[in-house]
C-alpha positions in Angstrom: 0.0 0.0 0.0 1.6 3.3 -1.0 2.1 5.9 1.6 1.1 9.5 0.9 0.7 12.5 3.2 -2.6 14.3 3.7 -1.1 17.5 2.4 -0.3 16.0 -1.0 -3.9 14.6 -1.3 -5.4 17.9 -0.3 -3.4 19.7 -2.9 -4.0 17.2 -5.6 -7.7 16.7 -5.1 -10.1 18.6 -7.3 -13.0 19.0 -4.9 -15.7 21.3 -5.9 -16.6 23.7 -3.2 -20.1 24.9 -2.6 -22.8 23.5 -4.8 -21.5 20.9 -7.2 -24.8 20.5 -9.0 -26.8 23.0 -11.0 -29.7 24.7 -9.1 -32.8 22.5 -9.3 -30.8 19.4 -10.3 -30.3 16.6 -7.8 -27.2 14.4 -7.6 -29.6 11.5 -8.0 -32.3 12.5 -10.4 -34.1 9.1 -10.2 -34.2 9.4 -6.4 -35.4 6.8 -4.1 -38.4 4.8 -5.4 -41.7 5.5 -3.9 -42.8 3.0 -1.3 -39.3 1.6 -0.7 -38.4 0.9 2.9 -35.2 1.1 4.9 -33.3 -2.1 5.5 -33.9 -1.8 9.2 -37.6 -1.5 8.7 -37.6 -4.6 6.5 -35.6 -6.6 9.0 -37.9 -5.6 11.9 -41.0 -6.7 9.8 -39.3 -10.0 9.1 -38.5 -10.6 12.8 -42.0 -9.6 13.9 -43.8 -11.5 11.2 -46.4 -13.7 12.8 -45.7 -12.6 16.3 -47.8 -9.5 16.4 -50.7 -11.0 18.3 -48.4 -12.4 21.0 -46.7 -9.1 21.4 -50.0 -7.3 21.7 -51.2 -9.8 24.3 -48.0 -9.4 26.3 -48.3 -5.5 26.2 -51.9 -5.8 27.5 -50.8 -8.3 30.2 -48.0 -5.9 31.3 -50.5 -3.0 31.3 -52.9 -4.9 33.5 -50.0 -5.7 35.9 -49.4 -2.0 36.2 -46.5 -1.3 33.9 -46.8 2.4 33.2 -45.1 2.3 29.8 -47.3 -0.6 28.6 -50.4 1.0 30.0 -49.6 4.3 28.2 -49.0 2.4 25.0 -52.3 0.6 25.2 -54.3 3.7 26.1 -52.7 5.7 23.2 -53.8 3.0 20.8 -57.3 2.6 22.3 -58.3 6.2 22.8 -58.0 8.5 19.8 -56.2 11.8 20.4 -58.5 14.6 21.7 -59.5 17.0 19.0 -61.0 20.4 19.4 -64.6 20.3 20.5 -67.2 22.7 19.3 -67.7 25.6 21.7 -71.3 26.1 22.8 -71.6 29.8 23.3 -74.3 32.2 22.3 -72.8 35.4 20.8 -74.7 38.4 19.7 -74.8 39.0 15.9 -71.8 41.0 14.6 -72.7 43.3 11.8 -70.2 46.2 12.4 -67.4 47.3 14.7 -70.0 48.5 17.3 -71.2 44.9 17.9 -67.7 43.7 18.9 -68.0 44.9 22.5 -71.0 42.7 23.1 -69.4 39.7 21.6 -66.2 40.2 23.6 -68.2 40.7 26.8 -70.0 37.4 26.2 -66.7 35.6 25.7 -65.1 37.1 28.8 -68.2 36.2 30.9 -68.1 32.6 29.6 -64.4 32.2 30.4 -64.8 33.7 33.9 -67.8 31.5 34.6 -65.9 28.4 33.5 -68.3 27.6 30.6 -65.4 27.6 28.1 -61.6 27.2 28.6 -59.4 30.3 28.5 -57.7 29.0 25.3 -61.1 28.7 23.7 -61.8 32.2 24.7 -58.6 33.4 23.1 -59.4 31.6 19.9 -62.9 33.0 19.8 -61.4 36.5 20.3 -59.0 36.0 17.4 -61.9 34.8 15.2 -63.9 38.0 16.1 -60.8 40.1 15.4 -60.4 38.5 11.9 -64.1 39.0 11.3 -63.9 42.7 12.2 -60.9 43.2 9.9 -63.0 41.7 7.1 -65.8 44.1 7.9 -63.4 47.0 7.9 -61.9 46.0 4.6 -65.3 45.7 3.0 -66.4 49.1 4.4 -63.2 50.7 3.2 -63.7 49.3 -0.3 -67.3 50.5 -0.4 -66.2 54.0 0.8 -63.4 54.1 -1.8 -65.8 53.1 -4.6 -68.2 55.8 -3.5 -65.5 58.4 -3.5 -64.3 57.3 -6.9 -67.8 57.4 -8.3 -68.3 60.9 -6.7 -65.1 62.2 -8.3 -65.7 60.7 -11.8 -68.3 63.2 -13.0 -66.2 66.2 -11.9 -63.2 65.2 -14.1 -62.6 68.0 -16.6 -60.6 67.7 -19.8 -57.9 70.4 -19.6 -58.1 73.0 -22.3 -61.9 73.2 -22.3 -61.9 76.3 -20.2 -63.8 74.8 -17.3 -62.2 74.2 -13.9 -63.7 72.1 -11.2 
């Protein structure tokens, strides 16, 4: 085996620094085939093949004996993760910015009374805030169109001798 120093290899190597491939072009254009699995996953499936029921029964037995990890595993598989539940809260109708105070008061009262969780109250307040921004944007657009329509008849062609 020939001996060579690291300095000689560093000087002689033609390494490309930075990005060796063109932008948008992968070093492996074909890529990994869809649905292919890692070797470790395939090995685990082969080892567990046919033993799934026995493993599940053992996990259940350990959970029944009081093993916290097995119990947590079983409960996570039996009970679906909690999702947001609908909030039952009567809010006054919101038609303009003036109606926001009543809606916010109803949310605050529901949170303080314990009818809804504080996080739910915050989410409802954000929803109302987004709603009022939509109302304001619509009002702004209507006012702008009205102003433009009001200014349109007054436009004067210069040179006609008439000034607005």
